[in-house]
C-alpha positions in Angstrom: 12.9 -4.2 4.5 13.2 -2.4 1.2 10.9 0.1 -0.4 9.4 -2.7 -2.4 8.3 -4.4 0.8 6.7 -1.1 2.0 4.6 -0.7 -1.1 3.7 -4.4 -1.5 -0.1 -5.2 -1.1 -0.4 -8.9 -0.5 -3.1 -11.1 -1.9 -4.7 -11.3 1.6 -4.6 -7.5 1.9 -6.4 -6.8 -1.4 -8.9 -9.7 -1.0 -7.7 -12.1 -3.7 -9.6 -15.3 -4.3 -7.6 -18.5 -3.9 -6.2 -19.9 -7.2 -7.9 -22.9 -8.8 -4.4 -24.3 -9.5 -0.8 -23.3 -9.1 1.9 -24.4 -11.6 5.3 -23.9 -10.0 7.2 -25.5 -12.9 9.0 -22.7 -14.9 12.4 -21.4 -16.0 13.6 -17.8 -15.8 15.5 -17.4 -19.0 13.1 -15.1 -20.9 13.1 -12.2 -18.4 10.3 -9.8 -17.6 7.3 -8.9 -19.8 5.4 -5.6 -19.2 1.6 -5.3 -19.7 -1.2 -2.8 -19.2 -4.7 -3.6 -18.1 -6.5 -1.3 -20.5 -8.3 0.2 -17.5 -8.7 4.0 -17.5 -6.5 5.1 -14.6 -7.9 8.6 -14.2 -10.4 7.5 -11.6 -7.9 5.4 -9.8 -5.4 8.2 -9.6 -7.9 10.4 -7.8 -9.3 7.7 -5.5 -6.7 5.3 -4.1 -9.1 2.8 -2.4 -10.6 1.9 -5.9 -7.3 0.2 -6.7 -8.3 -2.7 -4.5 -11.5 -3.3 -6.3 -9.8 -2.8 -9.6 -7.5 -5.8 -9.0 -10.4 -7.8 -7.6 -12.2 -7.0 -10.8 -9.3 -8.1 -13.0 -9.1 -11.4 -11.1 -12.9 -12.0 -11.5 -12.6 -11.5 -15.2 -9.6 -13.8 -15.5 -11.0 -16.6 -13.3 -14.8 -16.6 -13.9 -16.1 -19.0 -16.4 -17.2 -17.8 -19.9 -19.1 -15.7 -20.9 -18.5 -13.6 -17.8 -14.7 -14.4 -17.7 -11.9 -16.3 -19.2 -11.9 -19.4 -16.9 -8.2 -19.1 -16.0 -6.5 -20.5 -12.9 -6.0 -17.1 -11.3 -5.2 -13.5 -12.0 -2.8 -13.9 -14.9 0.0 -11.5 -13.8 2.7 -12.2 -11.3 2.5 -8.6 -10.0 0.5 -5.5 -10.7 1.3 -1.8 -10.2 -1.3 0.8 -9.5 -1.0 4.5 -10.5 0.0 5.4 -7.0 3.0 3.1 -7.1 1.7 0.3 -4.9 2.5 -3.2 -6.0 -0.3 -5.8 -5.9 0.8 -9.4 -5.5 -0.7 -11.6 -8.2 0.7 -15.1 -8.7 3.9 -13.9 -7.1 7.4 -15.2 -7.4 6.7 -18.9 -7.1 4.0 -19.5 -9.8 4.0 -19.6 -13.5 2.1 -16.6 -15.0 -0.8 -16.8 -17.4 -0.3 -13.6 -19.4 2.8 -14.2 -21.6 1.7 -16.9 -23.9 3.5 -18.7 -25.5 6.2 -18.3 -22.9 4.3 -18.4 -19.7 6.7 -21.0 -18.4 9.8 -19.0 -19.1 9.0 -15.4 -18.1 7.6 -13.1 -15.4 4.6 -10.7 -16.0 4.1 -7.2 -14.5 1.0 -5.2 -15.3 0.4 -1.5 -15.0 -3.3 -0.7 -14.1 -3.9 1.8 -16.9 -4.9 2.5 -20.5 -2.8 3.3 -23.5 -3.0 7.1 -22.8 -2.0 6.8 -19.1 1.6 7.8 -18.5 2.7 6.1 -15.3 4.0 8.6 -12.8 7.4 8.4 -11.0 6.1 6.3 -8.1 4.7 3.6 -10.5 7.9 3.6 -12.6 10.0 3.2 -9.4 7.9 0.3 -8.3 8.5 -1.4 -11.7 12.2 -0.8 -11.3 12.2 -2.2 -7.8 10.4 -5.3 -9.0 12.8 -5.8 -11.9 15.8 -5.3 -9.6 14.5 -7.9 -7.2 13.6 -10.3 -10.0 17.1 -10.2 -11.5 19.4 -9.7 -8.4 17.5 -11.8 -5.8 15.2 -14.1 -7.7 17.5 -15.0 -10.6 15.5 -13.9 -13.7 17.2 -13.0 -16.9 17.8 -9.3 -17.2 15.7 -8.5 -20.3 12.5 -6.4 -20.3 10.0 -6.5 -23.2 6.5 -5.4 -23.9 3.7 -8.0 -24.2 3.5 -7.4 -28.0 7.2 -8.4 -28.4 6.6 -11.9 -27.1 3.0 -12.6 -28.0 1.8 -14.3 -31.2 -1.7 -12.8 -30.9 -1.0 -9.4 -32.4 -1.8 -7.5 -29.3 -0.6 -3.8 -29.0 0.0 -4.2 -25.3 1.4 -2.2 -23.7 0.3 0.7 -25.9 0.5 4.4 -26.1 2.3 6.4 -23.4 3.4 3.3 -21.6 5.3 2.0 -24.6 6.8 5.3 -25.5 7.4 6.7 -22.0 7.9 3.9 -19.5 9.1 0.9 -21.4 12.4 2.5 -22.6 13.2 3.5 -19.0 12.6 -0.1 -17.8 14.6 -1.6 -20.6 17.6 0.6 -19.9 17.3 -0.2 -16.2 17.1 -3.9 -16.7 20.0 -4.1 -19.1 22.2 -2.4 -16.6 21.7 -5.4 -14.4 23.0 -7.9 -16.9 26.1 -8.2 -14.7 24.5 -7.7 -11.2 26.7 -6.0 -8.7 28.0 -7.8 -5.7 25.8 -6.8 -2.8 27.9 -6.0 0.2 26.8 -7.3 3.6 24.7 -4.9 5.6 26.5 -3.1 8.3 25.5 -3.9 11.9 22.5 -1.8 13.0 23.3 1.4 14.9 20.7 3.1 17.0 20.0 6.5 15.5 20.3 9.5 17.7 17.1 10.8 19.2 15.4 13.4 17.0 16.3 17.0 17.9 13.0 18.5 16.7 10.2 19.1 19.1 7.2 19.1 16.8 5.8 16.3 14.7 4.4 17.1 11.3 1.0 15.6 10.6 1.3 15.4 6.8 4.4 14.7 4.7 6.5 11.8 3.4 6.7 8.6 5.6 9.2 8.9 8.4 9.0 5.1 9.2 8.9 1.8 7.4 6.5 -1.0 8.0 9.3 -3.0 9.5 10.0 -0.3 12.1 6.3 -0.1 12.9 6.1 -3.8 13.5 9.3 -3.9 15.6 8.0 -1.1 17.8 4.6 -2.7 18.2 6.1 -6.1 19.2 8.5 -4.3 21.6 5.4 -2.9 23.3 3.7 -6.3 23.5 1.0 -5.3 20.9 -1.6 -7.8 19.8 -1.1 -9.8 16.6 -3.9 -7.9 15.1 -2.3 -4.5 15.8 1.1 -5.8 14.4 -0.7 -7.2 11.3 -2.3 -3.8 10.6 1.0 -2.0 10.1 1.1 -2.4 6.3 -2.5 -1.2 6.1 -1.7 1.8 8.3 1.3 2.6 6.2 -0.6 2.4 2.9 -3.7 4.3 4.0 -1.7 7.1 5.7 0.7 7.5 2.7 -2.3 7.5 0.3 -3.7 10.5 2.1 -0.4 12.3 2.5 -0.3 11.7 6.3 2.8 10.4 8.0 2.3 6.7 8.8 4.3 7.0 12.0 1.8 9.5 13.4 -1.2 7.4 12.5 0.2 4.2 14.0 1.1 6.2 17.1 -2.5 7.4 17.4 -3.8 3.8 17.0 -1.4 2.6 19.7 -2.5 5.4 22.1 -6.2 4.9 21.5 -6.3 1.1 21.7 -3.3 0.3 24.0 -1.5 -1.4 21.1 -4.6 -3.3 20.1 -5.5 -4.6 23.5 -8.6 -2.3 23.7 -8.4 -1.9 27.4 -10.9 1.0 27.4 -14.6 1.2 26.6 -14.4 -0.3 23.1 -13.3 -3.7 21.9 -11.9 -4.9 18.6 -15.3 -5.6 17.2 -15.8 -1.9 16.7 -12.8 -1.8 14.3 -12.4 1.7 15.6 -8.6 2.5 15.9 -8.9 6.1 16.8 -11.6 6.2 19.5 -13.7 8.1 17.0 -17.3 8.9 18.0 -20.4 9.0 15.9 -21.3 12.3 14.3 -23.7 12.9 17.2 -21.2 11.9 19.8 -21.8 11.4 23.5 -20.0 10.4 26.7 -16.5 9.0 26.6 -17.6 5.9 28.5 -20.6 5.2 26.4 -19.8 2.5 23.7 -22.9 3.6 21.7 -21.4 7.1 21.3 -18.5 5.5 19.3 -18.6 4.6 15.7 -18.4 1.0 14.5 -16.6 0.5 11.2 -17.4 -2.3 8.7 -13.8 -3.6 8.5 -10.4 -2.8 9.9 -9.0 -1.1 6.8 -11.9 1.4 6.9 -11.3 2.0 10.6 -7.6 2.7 9.9 -8.5 4.9 7.0 -10.8 7.0 9.2 -7.9 7.7 11.6 -5.6 8.8 8.7 -8.4 11.1 7.4 -9.2 12.6 10.8 -5.5 13.3 11.5 -5.1 14.8 8.0 -8.2 17.0 8.5 -6.6 18.8 11.4 -3.7 19.6 9.0 -6.0 20.8 6.2 -6.6 17.6 4.2 -9.4 18.0 1.6 -11.4 15.1 0.2 -14.5 14.8 -1.9 -17.5 13.8 0.2 -17.7 10.3 -1.4 -14.2 9.4 -0.2 -14.8 10.5 3.5 -15.2 7.6 6.0 -14.3 9.7 9.0 -17.5 10.1 11.0 -16.1 13.2 12.7 -14.7 14.8 9.5 -17.1 17.8 9.8 -16.5 18.1 13.5 -12.8 19.2 13.3 -13.0 22.7 14.7 -10.6 24.5 12.4 -9.4 22.3 9.5 -5.7 23.1 8.8 -5.1 24.7 12.2 -2.9 21.9 13.5 -0.3 21.1 10.8 2.1 19.8 13.5 2.0 18.5 17.1 1.8 19.3 19.9 -0.7 22.1 19.1 -3.5 23.6 21.1 -5.9 23.3 18.2 -5.5 19.5 18.2 -8.8 18.6 19.8 -8.9 14.9 19.2 -9.4 14.1 22.9 -8.0 15.3 26.2 -5.4 18.1 26.3 -2.6 15.5 26.8 -3.6 13.5 23.7 -1.2 15.2 21.3 1.7 15.1 23.8 1.3 11.3 24.2 0.9 10.8 20.4 4.1 12.8 19.8 6.0 10.7 22.4 4.8 7.5 20.7 5.7 8.9 17.2 9.3 9.7 18.2 9.8 6.4 19.9 8.5 4.6 16.8 10.9 6.5 14.5 13.8 5.1 16.6 12.6 1.5 16.5 
């Protein structure tokens, strides 16, 4: 899997409504058109989970009947990119877009969730480039990139401001370099990497695994379909909090026996870290354990609790971890194993480290 697959948030994952209609009749000879949503990205930049509701809101506005919406078939864009660089699947590769009139049937639309004054950061620009590369090299789209105003007859300034002056020239230069796509050599046969030589595992830092690795490792350990299906969410939530996804998925595996929930809890708790309520109680008392409203929130709580041990700071309104204030010394355990890692029994960190190292070799 590529980086694009790792940062892709599917329609199911962000809670998209089903389309009213799908038009799969289109050509690809007018290339890619860049949009912006006119949404102020400042709040989204600070609070990653808001990106999900932002795209649901865009879809409501596009699909609801007037006067509360536009009455379109679906979210107009083929893909959207949030300020954190995650790609939200809109109409996708196989459907005509609804944002590039009068050439909806000849072009692909990609929208940045931001306003005219929002300069997309390097992660968002990279995601645009990855989308363009896949569109041209793998999906067969013409290698030209234009702003919405260059193709529209409505007089729109989209995409305006910093997006037009900062990002669009980068994307145009990138796209034009693909006008003669390189021959992609076959992938070499897989080689098992050597076992890591380091002893400790860092809690926070860049991802040391891909979603594909996580799912291979889970399946090799006979994980449940639910556990395997949560790998993209675990990767996204961990990365958004600056925590290594390999560590978070390892904790989830240890605490739930790869989603089998062979301990005191079952899947209905949506509790992937064995996290107790703020009051707590006995290890074998189900009522002492927190019940989360959905699986994503349960996974997010694991990422937050792990990050808290390594010094993660969050505003109160973002915290979903019921034991956030119960971490004895925030920042005392930046790596594992560590005697200040008081998640559970003394052997907890050793077992999580072992899982993490095996996952990285998957």
